[in-house]
C-alpha positions as CSV (number, residue, x, y, z in Angstrom):
1,M,17.1,12.8,15.6
2,S,13.2,13.0,14.1
3,K,11.0,9.7,13.4
4,A,11.3,8.5,10.0
5,K,8.0,9.1,8.4
6,V,5.5,6.8,6.4
7,H,4.2,7.3,3.4
8,S,0.8,8.3,4.1
9,G,-0.3,7.0,0.4
10,A,1.1,3.7,1.4
11,A,0.0,3.1,4.6
12,K,-3.8,3.6,2.9
13,R,-3.4,1.1,0.4
14,F,-1.3,-1.8,1.5
15,K,-1.7,-4.2,5.0
16,K,1.4,-6.4,6.0
17,T,0.3,-10.2,6.2
18,A,2.3,-13.4,7.1
19,S,3.2,-13.8,3.0
20,G,3.7,-10.6,2.2
21,Y,1.8,-7.4,1.4
22,K,-2.1,-7.6,0.5
23,R,-3.5,-5.2,-2.2
24,K,-6.1,-4.5,-3.8
25,S,-6.7,-4.6,-7.8
26,A,-6.8,-1.3,-9.9
27,Y,-9.5,0.2,-12.1
28,K,-12.1,-0.5,-9.4
29,S,-13.3,3.1,-8.0
30,H,-14.5,4.7,-10.8
31,I,-16.3,5.4,-14.1
32,L,-17.3,1.4,-14.0
33,T,-20.6,1.7,-16.1
34,K,-18.4,1.1,-19.4
35,M,-16.9,-2.1,-17.8
36,T,-18.5,-5.5,-18.1
37,T,-19.7,-7.1,-15.1
38,K,-17.2,-10.4,-15.6
39,R,-14.2,-7.7,-15.4
40,K,-16.0,-5.8,-12.8
41,R,-16.0,-9.4,-10.6
42,Q,-12.4,-10.4,-11.3
43,L,-11.1,-7.2,-10.0
44,R,-13.2,-8.4,-6.8
45,G,-11.1,-8.9,-3.5
46,T,-7.2,-8.5,-2.9
47,N,-3.6,-9.8,-4.2
48,L,-0.3,-9.9,-2.8
49,V,2.0,-7.2,-4.2
50,T,4.9,-8.9,-6.6
51,A,8.2,-9.9,-5.5
52,A,9.6,-6.9,-8.2
53,D,7.2,-4.1,-6.1
54,K,8.0,-5.8,-2.5
55,P,11.2,-3.7,-1.9
56,G,9.4,-0.5,-2.8
57,V,6.5,-0.9,-0.8
58,E,8.8,-1.4,2.4
59,R,10.3,2.0,1.9
60,M,7.2,3.0,1.8
61,L,6.4,1.8,5.3
62,R,9.6,1.2,7.1
63,A,8.3,3.2,9.7
64,N,6.0,0.4,10.7
């Protein structure tokens, strides 16, 4: 039987930590000129994946 493959898109976006999965905030990649400085500052940094989304992320990263 072949090895299970990791979802390559998810592997780039999520990192496993002791307390869950780390993720970056959305809406912070391009077309930032129209966004206020306050909004961009609040989107900085990382958050944890919510409990509802955790099973889906674990399924995509199952081969890890």
